[in-house]
ROMAR-772303 format. One line per field, with one value per residue (C-alpha): residue in one letter; x, y, z. Coordinates in steps of 0.25 Angstrom, whole numbers, m for minus. Example, Ala and Ser with C-alpha at 12.3 -4.5 7.8 and 13.67 -1.06 7.14 Angstrom:
2
rest	A | S
east	49 | 55
north	m18 | m4
up	31 | 29
//
This chain:
297
rest	M | E | L | R | Q | L | A | Y | A | V | A | V | A | E | T | G | S | F | T | R | A | A | H | R | C | F | V | V | Q | S | S | L | S | D | Q | I | A | R | L | E | R | E | L | G | V | R | L | F | E | R | T | S | R | R | V | R | V | T | P | A | G | E | G | F | L | G | P | A | R | E | A | L | A | A | A | E | R | A | R | G | E | A | V | A | S | G | S | E | V | G | G | T | L | V | V | G | T | I | H | P | L | T | A | V | D | L | P | E | L | L | A | S | Y | R | G | R | H | P | R | V | R | V | T | L | R | A | R | L | V | R | D | L | L | Q | Q | V | R | E | H | A | C | D | I | A | F | V | D | T | G | P | G | T | L | P | R | G | L | A | G | R | V | L | A | R | D | A | L | V | A | L | L | P | H | G | H | P | L | A | G | A | E | R | V | A | P | A | R | L | A | E | E | D | M | V | D | M | P | L | G | S | G | I | R | R | H | V | D | A | A | F | A | A | A | G | A | T | R | T | V | A | F | E | A | D | T | M | A | L | L | E | Q | L | V | A | R | R | L | G | L | G | L | V | P | A | A | T | A | A | R | M | G | G | L | P | T | V | P | V | T | G | V | P | P | R | T | V | Q | A | V | W | S | P | S | G | T | S | P | A | A | R | A | F | L | R | L | L | D | E | E | V | P | D | A | G | S | A | E
east	m263 | m258 | m255 | m241 | m239 | m245 | m236 | m224 | m228 | m229 | m216 | m209 | m215 | m211 | m197 | m194 | m187 | m191 | m179 | m184 | m198 | m195 | m187 | m199 | m209 | m200 | m200 | m189 | m188 | m191 | m204 | m208 | m204 | m212 | m224 | m223 | m222 | m234 | m242 | m238 | m242 | m255 | m258 | m252 | m244 | m230 | m229 | m214 | m204 | m191 | m177 | m163 | m163 | m177 | m192 | m202 | m217 | m225 | m237 | m245 | m238 | m241 | m256 | m255 | m247 | m258 | m269 | m259 | m255 | m270 | m272 | m261 | m266 | m280 | m274 | m266 | m279 | m287 | m276 | m276 | m291 | m292 | m281 | m288 | m301 | m295 | m287 | m277 | m273 | m262 | m257 | m248 | m248 | m240 | m237 | m231 | m225 | m218 | m204 | m203 | m216 | m217 | m233 | m233 | m223 | m225 | m215 | m223 | m236 | m232 | m227 | m241 | m247 | m237 | m241 | m256 | m255 | m242 | m247 | m247 | m234 | m231 | m223 | m218 | m214 | m209 | m213 | m216 | m231 | m234 | m230 | m237 | m250 | m249 | m246 | m258 | m267 | m262 | m264 | m249 | m248 | m258 | m256 | m246 | m241 | m240 | m238 | m247 | m250 | m264 | m274 | m281 | m275 | m276 | m290 | m293 | m283 | m287 | m278 | m276 | m268 | m257 | m250 | m248 | m234 | m229 | m217 | m205 | m193 | m180 | m167 | m153 | m145 | m142 | m152 | m158 | m172 | m168 | m175 | m186 | m200 | m206 | m203 | m211 | m210 | m206 | m194 | m190 | m192 | m180 | m171 | m168 | m176 | m175 | m188 | m194 | m196 | m208 | m219 | m217 | m228 | m220 | m214 | m228 | m232 | m220 | m222 | m236 | m233 | m222 | m232 | m243 | m233 | m229 | m214 | m206 | m195 | m183 | m181 | m167 | m166 | m176 | m174 | m182 | m181 | m182 | m169 | m162 | m170 | m165 | m150 | m152 | m157 | m146 | m136 | m142 | m147 | m161 | m172 | m183 | m198 | m201 | m212 | m209 | m210 | m199 | m190 | m191 | m185 | m173 | m159 | m162 | m162 | m170 | m184 | m194 | m209 | m214 | m226 | m237 | m234 | m245 | m242 | m239 | m249 | m246 | m256 | m259 | m265 | m272 | m282 | m295 | m299 | m294 | m287 | m281 | m283 | m268 | m270 | m283 | m276 | m264 | m274 | m281 | m268 | m265 | m278 | m274 | m260 | m259 | m268 | m276 | m271 | m284 | m288 | m279 | m281
north	m24 | m29 | m43 | m40 | m36 | m50 | m57 | m49 | m53 | m67 | m67 | m61 | m71 | m83 | m79 | m73 | m61 | m48 | m50 | m64 | m60 | m48 | m57 | m67 | m56 | m50 | m36 | m28 | m30 | m15 | m16 | m29 | m23 | m10 | m18 | m27 | m14 | m8 | m21 | m21 | m7 | m10 | m22 | m15 | m27 | m32 | m44 | m47 | m44 | m40 | m42 | m41 | m56 | m61 | m58 | m64 | m65 | m58 | m64 | m54 | m58 | m73 | m69 | m61 | m71 | m82 | m72 | m65 | m78 | m82 | m68 | m70 | m84 | m78 | m68 | m78 | m87 | m75 | m73 | m87 | m88 | m76 | m82 | m96 | m91 | m83 | m94 | m104 | m106 | m96 | m91 | m98 | m112 | m114 | m129 | m134 | m147 | m156 | m162 | m172 | m174 | m188 | m189 | m180 | m177 | m162 | m157 | m165 | m160 | m146 | m148 | m153 | m141 | m131 | m137 | m135 | m121 | m114 | m101 | m105 | m101 | m113 | m112 | m124 | m125 | m136 | m135 | m143 | m148 | m139 | m126 | m131 | m133 | m120 | m113 | m121 | m116 | m101 | m103 | m100 | m114 | m119 | m134 | m142 | m156 | m161 | m174 | m177 | m188 | m193 | m183 | m171 | m159 | m145 | m139 | m131 | m139 | m149 | m161 | m172 | m184 | m188 | m199 | m207 | m211 | m221 | m217 | m225 | m225 | m220 | m226 | m225 | m236 | m248 | m244 | m256 | m253 | m254 | m266 | m267 | m269 | m258 | m249 | m242 | m228 | m232 | m239 | m227 | m218 | m225 | m218 | m204 | m199 | m189 | m182 | m170 | m156 | m154 | m148 | m158 | m167 | m180 | m175 | m174 | m187 | m194 | m187 | m191 | m206 | m207 | m201 | m210 | m222 | m217 | m215 | m204 | m201 | m192 | m183 | m181 | m173 | m166 | m164 | m155 | m164 | m178 | m178 | m173 | m183 | m194 | m189 | m189 | m203 | m208 | m202 | m210 | m198 | m203 | m211 | m205 | m207 | m203 | m206 | m219 | m211 | m202 | m213 | m220 | m207 | m207 | m213 | m227 | m226 | m238 | m236 | m244 | m243 | m237 | m242 | m234 | m221 | m217 | m213 | m199 | m192 | m182 | m172 | m160 | m150 | m136 | m126 | m128 | m114 | m104 | m114 | m107 | m111 | m115 | m124 | m130 | m133 | m140 | m148 | m153 | m157 | m164 | m172 | m176 | m180 | m186 | m197 | m194 | m203 | m202 | m194 | m191 | m199
up	m50 | m63 | m68 | m70 | m56 | m52 | m61 | m56 | m41 | m45 | m52 | m40 | m30 | m39 | m42 | m29 | m36 | m42 | m52 | m57 | m57 | m66 | m76 | m76 | m79 | m89 | m83 | m76 | m61 | m58 | m65 | m58 | m44 | m47 | m51 | m38 | m30 | m36 | m34 | m19 | m18 | m24 | m15 | m2 | 1 | m1 | m10 | m9 | 1 | m6 | 0 | m7 | m8 | m11 | m13 | m4 | m6 | 6 | 12 | 4 | m8 | m6 | m5 | m18 | m27 | m28 | m33 | m42 | m48 | m50 | m57 | m66 | m70 | m72 | m81 | m89 | m90 | m95 | m106 | m110 | m111 | m120 | m129 | m129 | m132 | m144 | m151 | m144 | m130 | m125 | m112 | m102 | m95 | m83 | m80 | m67 | m65 | m55 | m60 | m65 | m71 | m77 | m78 | m90 | m101 | m99 | m110 | m120 | m115 | m116 | m130 | m134 | m127 | m134 | m147 | m144 | m137 | m142 | m136 | m122 | m114 | m104 | m91 | m84 | m69 | m61 | m46 | m33 | m33 | m21 | m30 | m42 | m36 | m29 | m43 | m49 | m38 | m41 | m56 | m57 | m64 | m74 | m73 | m64 | m64 | m50 | m42 | m30 | m21 | m19 | m16 | m22 | m28 | m20 | m21 | m34 | m43 | m53 | m57 | m67 | m63 | m73 | m67 | m54 | m51 | m40 | m32 | m31 | m21 | m28 | m23 | m25 | m32 | m22 | m12 | m4 | m8 | m23 | m29 | m18 | m23 | m15 | m3 | 7 | 12 | 26 | 20 | 11 | 24 | 30 | 21 | 17 | 5 | m6 | m10 | m18 | m10 | m2 | m10 | m22 | m25 | m24 | m10 | m4 | m10 | m4 | 9 | 10 | 7 | 17 | 28 | 24 | 26 | 40 | 35 | 38 | 28 | 27 | 15 | 15 | 1 | m7 | m22 | m31 | m43 | m45 | m52 | m40 | m31 | m40 | m38 | m23 | m22 | m31 | m22 | m10 | m3 | m1 | m8 | m16 | m20 | m34 | m44 | m52 | m66 | m61 | m56 | m69 | m75 | m65 | m67 | m63 | m47 | m41 | m37 | m28 | m27 | m14 | m7 | m1 | m9 | m18 | m33 | m36 | m44 | m55 | m59 | m68 | m59 | m62 | m57 | m64 | m61 | m71 | m80 | m92 | m107 | m107 | m95 | m100 | m113 | m106 | m98 | m110 | m116 | m103 | m104 | m118 | m116 | m102 | m97 | m84 | m73 | m65 | m53 | m41 | m29
//
């Protein structure tokens, strides 16, 4: 079993295509397919089911991919440790983030990081919180910026709180609630709502808040970006619940504070086991540049 075979298998799983995986790995498709076939023969199982339209990961493949990602991450950490011990920090750094991220000026932070560690190759990926946490657990992502509600992080992960942001109701112009001092979840539940998809941190946070208030709401539309959510609210397709810092950057739609909804917590999370030199350097910079907002509740 070779590292390149593991990398090819992970690429096929993540792209859902042998063609796209080959492009990503900078090899011809026939070579990648041959290596996957050799790997499957060695393992004695099928990792992927291939049809003319799609590639699906088999149950055996699902079991294989987690350790494969960990092995690739360990190899990359070993390379980074060797480079770091010789001179300056090198290797790769994978940073995941929610979108939008208002707690940290990520481009500015990365510019500072690049100035200090020009040999590190940085990859950015925007995902749902659910997916980011999974990738951090599997060492497919070094550090992720996520939003959470009250409570602890999943076991095995470390975190640093960067900001706490109250949620406000986002309303279309002319809505009867515009100008109110505050509004309760039960009142919002009387109308259709627009929200982010299941699996996002803010969606879990808002769902929990409505459940705690005993209010059952109807999410008529799901939007995968805050910009789209804003447009749907502006068209009177529903009310939204968004972080106050995000609402301040929107196009002037009225907002109202919401009672009984705890603040949204934004954290940087990472796996303390096997942190690479590049990731440790990023965390040191984060400590220097961004104030700590205290422990998560």
